[in-house]
N, C-alpha and C positions, 0 to 999 in steps of 0.2 A: 504494500500500500504506500501511498504518498506520505512522506514523513511530515509534511506540512498539513496535508488534508486530514490526517487521522487525529490531529491534536484537537481536543475539545475546546470550545470557546466558552469561557466563563461568562455568565450573565450577571452583571451587577444589579443591585436592588434599584428599582425605579425604571428598569428597561424591560420592554415587552417586545417579543419577536413573534411574528405570525407569518404564515404562508397563505397568500390570497391570490387565486387565479394565476398560478405559476410565477408569482413575484414574492420576494421576501421583504417584509416591512418591519423596520426596526424603529421603535419610538422610545425616546428618553427625555431627560430633563431639558436638554438643549435644542431638541427638535425631532424631526422624523425623516427617515431616509428609506428609499425602496430601490430594489434592483431585481431584474428578471433572473429567475433560476434557470440554468441550462436544463434541457430535457434529459432526464435520467438521473440527475443529481437530486438526492433527497436530504432533508434536514429533520432531525428529531431532537426534542428536548429531553434530557436525562439528568437528574440530580443537580439541577441548577446550572446546567451547562448545555450547550448546543453541539450536536455531533453531525458532521456532514459525511454522507456515504455515497458510494457510486455503485452502479449495478454490475460492472465487469472490469476487466483489466485491459481494455483496449487503450491504445495510445491517446486518443482524444479524451476519453473519460478520465484517464490519469491526470492529464493536463488540467481539465476543467475542475477536478476534485480539489486540488491545491489552490487554484485560482479562486474558486467560489468560497472556500474557507477563509482565505486572506481578505477577500472583499467584505464578507460578513463581519469578520473581526474588526476591520477598519470602520465599518458602519457603527458597530457597538462602541468603539473608542470615540468616534465622532460625536455621537449623541450624548455621551457622558462627559468627555473632557474637551472635545473640539480640537481643531487643528489650526496652526498658524505658521506663517512664513514671514520672516523679516528681511526687508531689502534695504541696503545702505545706498544713499545717493552721494557720490563722490564727485566733486568738481566745483570750481569757483563759479558762483552765480546760479548753481543748480539748487532749486528749492521745491518743496512740497507743502501743500496746504489742503485742508478739508474745506469744501464749500457745501454746506449741508451734509449730505452723505457722499457727495462726489469728491473724487481726488483730483486736484489740479497740480500739474507738474510744470516747472520751468526748467527745460533741459538744454538751453542754448539754441533752440530753434527760433524762428521769427514769430512763432505763436506759442501760446500756452496749450498744453495737452490736458484735456479733461477726460477722466475715466468715470463712467457711471457703473456702480457696483452691480453685479448680477444678483438675483435673488438668493439670499442665504450667505452673502459675503459682506463683511464690514471692513472698513479701513480705519487705521489709527496712524497718526503722524506725530513725530517728535523730532527733537534736535539734541544732539550730543553737545553738552556744554564745553567739553574740553576740545573737541575737534571741530565744532561748529558745523558738523555734517548732519543732514536730515536723514531720517529713516522712515520707512513705511511698513506697517504691519498689516498683513492680509490674514483675516481669520474667518472661520466658518466651520460647519459640521461635516462637509463633504471633502475628504482628503484630495480627491482628484480635481475638484473644482478650485480649491485653494491653490493647489500647485499650478493649475492652468492659468489662473488669473495672475499669479506671481510671475510666471514665465512670460506672459504677455506684457506685463509692466517692464520686466527686465529687457525684453526685446526692443523697447522703445529707444534705449541708449545702452547698448552692451558695453562693458568695460573695455577700454582700448589698452594695448600693451605698453605704450610709451609713457604716458602720464598717469594711467590708471583711472582716468575719468570715466564716469558712467554709472549705471545702476548694477549692483551686484547683490547676491544673496549674503546674508550675514555669515561670516566665516569662510566665504569663498576665496580661494587663492587665485589671484590674477598674476600670471607669469609676465614679468616685465622684460622689455627689451632695452638694450643700451642706447639705441638711437644713432645719430650721426657721430662719427668720430671727430674730435676737435683737431687732431693733428693731420698731417698729410697735405696734399695739394694737388694741383693739376698734373696730370701725366703719371700719376702713381697708380 
């Protein structure tokens, strides 16, 4: 059996999991998520945990077994704790601010970039006092949606390798290049 797929998913108090019309629905204190169940994959509640099973050992079923278990575990974590990604904005004149629920970014373009949050996504903006750099925190209950929105924000101005300016994930390592050499001349 799949090593990931056979692990039971502990169900915390306050979380309800139900199977409705071929979909798994997870409800918790932070919200509700649902995802379609692949054909053939079954879920059962046993002793305060959820067990995902598959009908046979075909290659496709083995792959779907572990995937389904991971997705359900992520849904349980999302409705209890939530997910968040923090982006650092590095660069002179680069700013971020909240306008209502919308995120407004000044990234060196001739215009401001305004991002409207998708349903279930919230933005938080702050500024480090020591480095005077802005940061944006993307949070929500759906792990995939939080990651997608953070990736779309990062794609607006990816960190460049010479000065390191741009939007990067907190803790991301940006490999720096030396740039032009100061010595030398024509003909070399």
